[in-house]
C-alpha positions in Angstrom: 116.2 93.6 148.9 114.2 94.3 145.9 111.6 97.0 146.5 107.9 96.6 145.9 106.2 96.5 142.6 105.1 99.6 141.5 102.3 100.6 139.0 103.2 103.1 137.3 107.1 102.5 136.9 108.7 104.6 136.8 106.8 107.7 138.0 106.4 110.0 134.9 108.4 113.0 135.0 105.6 115.5 134.8 104.0 113.7 138.0 107.6 114.1 139.7 107.7 117.9 138.9 104.2 118.9 139.8 104.7 120.7 143.1 100.8 119.5 143.8 101.8 116.1 143.8 105.1 116.5 146.1 103.6 114.5 149.0 102.2 111.7 146.9 105.7 111.6 145.4 107.3 111.2 149.0 104.8 108.5 149.5 105.4 106.6 146.1 109.3 106.7 146.9 109.0 105.4 150.4 106.7 102.6 149.8 108.8 101.5 146.6 111.8 101.4 148.7 110.5 100.1 152.1 108.0 97.4 150.8 109.5 93.9 149.7 109.0 92.2 146.5 105.7 90.5 147.5 104.0 93.9 147.5 102.3 95.4 144.9 101.6 99.3 144.9 99.2 101.0 142.2 99.3 104.9 142.5 96.7 107.2 141.5 93.7 104.6 140.5 90.4 106.1 139.4 87.1 103.9 139.7 83.6 104.5 139.1 81.1 104.0 141.7 77.2 103.3 141.5 74.8 104.9 144.3 71.9 102.7 145.0 69.6 104.9 142.5 72.0 104.0 139.9 73.9 107.6 139.8 77.7 107.4 138.9 80.1 108.8 141.1 83.6 109.0 140.2 86.5 108.3 142.7 90.1 107.8 142.7 92.3 106.1 145.2 95.7 107.9 145.9 97.4 104.5 146.6 96.1 100.7 146.7 98.7 98.5 148.5 98.1 94.6 148.2 99.9 91.8 149.6 98.8 88.0 149.1 98.8 87.3 152.7 98.3 90.5 154.4 95.3 91.9 152.0 94.9 95.1 150.5 95.1 98.8 152.1 93.9 102.0 150.6 95.6 105.1 151.0 94.9 108.9 150.9 97.5 111.5 151.1 97.1 115.3 152.1 100.3 117.5 152.5 100.3 120.7 154.4 98.8 121.5 157.9 95.1 119.6 158.1 92.2 120.8 160.0 88.6 120.3 160.1 85.4 122.5 161.0 83.2 120.2 163.1 80.2 122.3 162.2 80.0 121.9 158.7 82.3 118.7 158.2 84.9 120.8 156.0 88.4 119.7 155.9 91.3 122.2 154.8 94.8 122.2 153.9 97.3 124.9 154.7 100.2 125.3 152.5 103.5 126.7 153.2 102.6 129.8 151.7 99.9 130.0 154.2 97.0 129.5 151.5 94.2 127.8 152.8 92.7 125.2 150.6 89.3 123.1 150.9 89.6 119.7 150.6 87.6 116.4 150.6 87.2 114.4 154.0 90.1 112.1 153.3 89.0 109.6 155.5 85.7 109.0 153.6 87.8 108.9 150.6 90.1 106.1 151.6 87.1 104.5 153.2 85.0 104.5 149.7 88.0 103.3 147.8 88.1 100.7 150.1 84.7 99.1 149.7 84.4 99.9 146.0 87.3 98.4 144.9 86.9 95.5 147.2 83.6 95.0 145.4 84.8 95.4 142.5 87.7 92.9 142.4 85.4 90.3 143.9 83.0 90.8 140.8 85.8 89.5 138.5 85.7 85.6 137.3 89.7 85.6 138.4 88.8 86.3 141.9 89.4 83.3 144.1 85.9 81.8 145.5 85.1 82.3 149.0 88.4 84.3 149.7 87.6 86.5 152.7 90.6 89.0 152.8 92.0 91.6 155.0 90.9 95.2 153.3 91.6 98.1 155.4 92.4 102.0 154.7 94.4 104.6 155.9 95.4 108.5 155.5 98.8 109.8 155.3 99.7 113.4 156.4 103.4 113.7 155.6 103.7 117.3 157.0 101.5 117.3 159.9 101.7 116.4 163.5 100.1 113.1 164.9 96.7 113.9 166.4 96.9 113.5 170.3 93.7 111.2 170.2 91.0 109.5 168.3 89.3 112.4 165.9 86.0 110.4 166.0 84.7 107.0 166.2 85.3 106.4 162.6 88.9 108.0 162.8 91.0 106.2 165.6 94.4 107.6 165.8 96.1 104.4 164.4 94.7 104.9 160.5 96.6 108.2 160.3 100.4 108.0 159.4 101.5 111.6 160.3 105.0 113.5 160.3 106.6 111.2 163.2 105.7 108.0 161.5 106.1 108.7 157.9 109.9 108.4 157.8 108.8 104.3 158.5 105.7 104.5 156.0 106.6 100.6 155.0 106.5 99.8 158.9 103.4 101.6 159.4 101.7 100.0 156.2 102.6 96.6 157.8 101.2 97.4 161.1 97.7 98.7 159.3 97.4 95.2 157.7 97.9 93.1 160.8 95.7 91.4 163.2 92.4 89.9 162.7 91.3 86.4 161.3 90.9 87.3 157.6 92.5 84.8 155.1 95.1 85.3 152.2 94.5 86.3 148.6 97.0 84.2 147.4 98.8 84.8 143.9 95.2 84.5 142.4 93.8 87.4 144.4 97.1 89.5 143.5 96.5 88.8 139.7 92.7 89.8 140.0 93.9 93.2 141.6 96.2 93.7 138.5 93.5 92.8 136.4 91.4 95.4 137.9 93.8 98.1 138.4 96.5 97.8 135.5 95.0 95.5 133.0 96.7 96.2 129.6 94.4 96.6 126.6 94.2 97.7 123.1 90.8 98.9 121.9 91.6 98.2 118.1 90.0 100.6 115.4 88.6 98.6 112.5 89.8 99.9 109.1 86.3 100.3 108.1 85.9 103.3 111.0 89.0 104.8 109.1 87.5 104.4 105.8 84.2 105.8 106.9 86.3 109.0 108.0 88.1 109.3 104.5 84.6 108.8 102.7 83.1 111.5 104.9 85.6 113.9 103.9 85.5 113.0 100.3 81.6 113.3 100.2 82.2 116.7 101.8 84.5 117.9 99.1 82.8 116.4 96.0 79.8 119.0 95.4 82.6 121.5 95.2 82.8 120.9 91.7 79.4 122.3 91.4 80.5 125.7 90.9 81.6 125.1 87.2 77.7 124.7 86.6 77.3 128.0 87.6 80.0 129.2 85.7 78.7 128.0 82.6 75.0 127.8 82.9 74.7 130.3 80.3 76.4 128.2 77.4 74.9 125.7 75.6 78.0 124.0 74.2 80.3 122.9 77.2 83.0 120.3 77.4 84.4 119.8 81.0 87.7 117.7 81.0 89.2 116.4 83.8 91.3 113.3 85.2 89.9 110.3 87.1 88.5 111.3 90.7 87.7 115.1 89.6 83.8 114.3 89.9 83.0 114.2 86.2 80.3 111.9 86.6 78.6 113.4 89.6 78.5 116.9 88.0 77.2 115.4 84.6 74.3 114.2 86.9 73.9 117.2 88.4 74.3 119.0 85.3 71.4 116.6 83.8 69.2 117.2 86.8 69.5 121.2 86.5 68.3 121.1 83.0 65.5 118.9 83.8 64.4 120.8 86.6 64.2 123.8 84.1 61.7 122.1 82.2 64.1 120.7 79.4 63.7 117.4 77.7 67.2 115.9 78.9 69.0 112.8 78.2 72.3 111.7 79.8 74.0 109.3 77.7 77.4 107.1 78.3 78.7 104.0 76.6 79.1 101.5 79.1 76.3 99.2 80.3 77.1 99.2 84.1 77.8 102.9 84.0 74.6 103.4 82.5 72.8 101.2 85.3 74.3 103.2 87.8 73.2 106.6 86.5 69.6 105.3 86.1 69.8 104.7 89.8 70.8 107.8 90.7 68.8 109.7 88.5 65.6 107.9 89.4 62.7 110.1 89.5 64.6 112.8 87.9 62.9 113.0 84.6 66.2 112.5 83.0 66.5 109.8 80.0 69.6 107.9 80.9 70.9 105.5 78.1 73.8 104.3 76.4 74.5 105.4 72.9 73.8 102.0 71.4 70.5 102.1 73.7 69.3 105.4 72.5 69.9 104.5 68.6 67.7 101.3 69.4 65.0 103.2 71.2 64.7 105.8 68.5 64.6 103.3 65.6 62.1 101.3 67.3 59.8 104.3 68.3 60.0 106.0 64.7 59.1 102.2 63.1 62.7 102.2 61.5 64.1 99.0 63.0 63.1 96.9 65.7 66.0 94.4 65.6 68.9 96.5 66.0 71.9 94.7 67.5 74.7 96.4 69.6 77.6 96.2 66.5 74.9 97.6 64.1 73.7 100.4 66.4 77.7 101.8 66.8 78.0 101.7 63.0 74.5 102.7 61.5 72.8 104.0 64.7 74.0 107.6 64.1 71.9 107.5 60.7 68.9 106.0 62.2 68.8 108.6 64.9 68.5 111.3 62.2 65.9 109.4 60.3 64.1 109.0 63.4 63.6 112.6 64.5 62.6 113.3 60.9 59.9 110.4 61.1 59.0 111.3 64.9 59.9 115.0 65.8 58.4 114.4 69.5 61.8 112.6 69.9 63.9 115.8 69.6 65.6 116.7 72.8 66.4 120.2 74.5 69.4 119.0 76.3 72.0 116.3 76.1 74.7 115.5 78.6 77.3 113.1 77.8 79.4 111.2 80.6 82.8 109.5 79.6 82.8 111.8 76.5 86.1 110.3 75.4 84.4 107.2 74.3 82.2 108.7 71.8 83.3 108.6 68.1 83.3 111.7 65.8 79.9 110.7 63.8 78.4 110.1 67.1 78.4 114.0 68.0 77.0 114.8 64.7 74.1 112.5 65.3 73.5 114.3 68.5 73.7 117.5 67.2 70.9 116.3 64.8 68.6 115.0 67.3 68.4 118.5 69.6 65.7 120.7 68.9 67.7 123.5 67.7 71.4 123.2 67.0 72.3 126.3 67.8 70.2 126.9 71.2 69.8 123.7 72.7 72.4 122.3 75.1 75.1 119.7 74.4 77.3 119.3 77.4 80.1 116.6 77.5 82.2 115.3 80.5 85.6 113.5 79.4 88.8 112.4 80.5 91.8 114.6 79.8 94.5 111.9 79.9 96.2 112.0 76.7 98.5 109.1 77.2 95.2 107.1 77.1 92.8 109.0 75.0 94.7 111.5 73.2 94.1 115.2 73.1 90.1 115.9 72.5 90.2 119.5 72.8 90.7 120.1 69.0 87.9 117.6 68.1 85.4 118.9 70.5 86.3 122.4 69.1 85.1 121.6 65.7 81.5 121.3 67.3 82.0 124.8 68.9 81.9 123.2 72.2 83.6 125.5 74.9 86.3 123.5 76.8 86.9 124.0 80.7 89.1 122.0 83.0 88.1 120.2 86.3 91.2 120.4 88.0 90.6 119.2 91.6 90.5 115.3 92.6 87.7 115.1 95.1 87.0 111.7 94.8 90.3 109.6 95.7 92.5 109.9 98.7 95.8 111.5 98.1 97.6 107.8 98.2 95.2 106.8 95.6 95.5 109.6 93.3 99.5 109.4 93.6 99.4 105.8 92.2 96.9 106.4 89.6 98.8 109.6 88.6 101.5 107.3 87.2 99.5 106.6 84.5 98.2 110.1 83.6 99.3 112.8 81.3 97.3 115.7 80.9 96.5 119.0 82.7 97.6 119.3 86.3 95.1 117.5 88.8 95.5 118.6 92.6 94.4 116.3 95.1 92.1 117.6 97.7 91.1 114.4 99.3 92.4 113.0 102.6 95.6 111.4 102.9 94.3 108.1 103.4 96.1 104.8 103.6 99.1 103.9 101.6 98.4 101.6 98.6 98.5 97.7 99.8 100.9 95.6 97.5 100.6 92.2 97.7 103.2 89.8 95.6 101.9 86.4 94.6 102.5 83.9 91.7 99.5 82.3 89.5 99.6 79.4 91.7 98.9 81.3 95.1 97.0 84.1 93.6 93.5 82.8 94.4 94.2 82.0 98.2 96.0 85.2 98.6 92.7 87.2 97.1 90.4 85.3 99.7 93.0 86.3 102.3 93.3 89.8 101.5 89.1 89.9 101.2 88.9 88.1 104.6 91.6 90.8 106.2 89.3 93.7 104.9 86.0 92.1 106.0 86.7 90.2 109.3 89.7 92.2 110.7 88.8 95.5 109.0 85.3 94.9 109.2 84.4 96.4 105.9 81.4 95.5 104.3 81.7 93.3 101.7 79.2 95.3 99.6 81.7 98.2 99.7 84.5 96.2 97.7 85.1 95.4 94.0 87.7 92.9 92.9 88.7 94.2 89.5 90.4 92.2 87.1 91.5 92.4 83.2 90.3 88.8 82.2 86.7 87.9 81.3 87.5 84.3 82.2 88.7 85.2 85.3 85.7 87.5 86.3 83.5 84.3 86.0 85.8 82.2 88.1 86.0 84.5 90.7 82.4 85.3 90.8 81.8 81.7 91.8 84.7 81.4 94.0 84.0 84.4 95.9 80.5 84.1 96.3 80.7 83.5 100.1 81.4 87.4 100.3 77.7 88.5 100.3 77.6 91.8 98.4 81.0 91.7 96.9 81.5 92.9 93.2 83.5 91.3 90.8 84.3 93.0 87.6 86.4 93.2 84.8 88.2 96.7 84.8 86.4 98.1 81.4 83.1 97.5 82.8 83.9 99.4 86.0 84.8 102.6 84.2 83.2 105.4 85.3 82.2 103.8 88.5 84.0 103.9 91.9 83.8 102.2 95.1 85.2 102.7 98.8 87.7 99.9 98.5 89.1 98.1 95.6 91.2 95.1 95.2 93.3 94.9 91.8 94.3 91.3 90.5 97.1 92.8 88.2 97.5 89.9 85.5 99.5 90.7 82.4 96.6 91.7 80.6 96.6 95.0 82.3 99.6 95.9 80.5 98.2 95.2 77.0 95.8 98.3 77.1 96.9 101.5 78.4 93.4 102.2 79.7 93.3 99.4 81.9 96.1 100.3 84.8 94.7 104.1 84.5 91.0 103.0 85.1 92.0 100.4 87.5 94.0 102.1 89.9 91.7 105.1 90.2 88.3 103.2 91.1 88.8 102.9 94.8 88.0 106.4 97.1 89.5 105.4 100.1 91.4 102.0 99.9 93.3 100.2 97.5 95.2 96.9 97.3 97.0 95.6 94.5 97.9 91.9 94.0 100.1 90.2 91.1 103.4 89.1 90.4 106.5 91.0 91.6 107.4 92.2 88.0 103.9 93.6 87.2 103.6 95.1 90.6 107.2 96.9 90.1 105.7 97.9 86.6 102.8 99.7 88.1 104.9 101.4 90.6 107.4 102.8 88.4 105.6 103.4 85.5 106.0 107.1 83.9 103.1 108.7 82.0 105.6 110.8 79.9 107.3 109.5 77.1 111.0 109.1 77.0 
């Protein structure tokens, strides 16, 4: 005959080898052997009991035995010699080494487990309505002799299973659950007890939680690059170079802030409009003038009364000359300090113009922060040296997880960069066809925002086509706060999670893949046709 259904099964080895649980192990084995397949036995079931005042009390039933017809029985097991001091109501157990141990009143433990678990199972929606079942308790003393009589009005002789009855424990259990006019619980009641005492569950951790931990680690690391500013604070001409993720923009902002705080009239410059907007927000109330280079040219030409209609293309070409003329006409426009972010984008003649608008070309500050990726931007060290700018190196990636850094490094050739960020999630590669691309973009975003609980505002979709940017901005408008951007426009910016749509345009410009792969701090998904994905996975920055 098949034995009882046991929870847990099998009994873990560490429990079987624990000498303090030897009596409980013997009870477990006898119940498994002597009770039939209709019985279910739950071993070591903890529960939480509430008092009338709302206080919480922890409890544990050594065994809970249930049967669809006979009902439920809670058992408390105590090994060794058992005694009780009636004056103090203290119970004791003496082991084989004659060591006396204080123990909790086993009868009260069994009674408490019986009533608490019965109340809890009745609260379940799965409990059969109106079921009034047989619910009893018992105490097992495997080593002790049977009491000669009742031990009290609440402790009749029959609730104890002692050494004499123990070998036939199954028979004793059946006798405890006999008599009375209570009804059966049926299979519904058995399932309710299973739900209460052995419910399997998985408490899912959303992706957003893991990303938040990685973000916190990165946020802690990033200010560590500020040591560079302390080391070069006495130098007026400095160019800090590093790869993506080395904190160039954050350090540039801190540099500009420190210069302005020291009383210097300071400008923080870049080339991209979106980066300038981000920098303005970051430097708000700092007193730092934040502009793109074309904006600076337009502003100076307008204030000096030279031009009021300077367009972008003209600013890039004749802007440097207008800057020099503007400060001659209006000397108050001169600056004490200029900090340039993404300096690799600045043309040679612009640097000459920037020196011209400083208060003193020798003592005023000109600091540049540039990308050292020679495979994309070439080697700028020689050009910067011609302006007497001292080059220093940022050698630690503190912005990206190691997984994202590894993907972007395939498109980097320059001074070595160490990835200090958390390990992070592997890059997620999603193969698609041009026909299925849009739906798969939506599926990825739903997975991130619904299943992963990542806020859409923390996600950026990066594409290499202006036409596709406009289309997706409309198509993905339901994801509130989502950013859809051309890769080029997102240069110098970052986000928690990025979805890169890798179309064939990404291979047309060497810079696009490098920028796109390094924008995400904590999670990167790359979606595209298989051959493009393979190119991104296998690319080497070193020429063959």
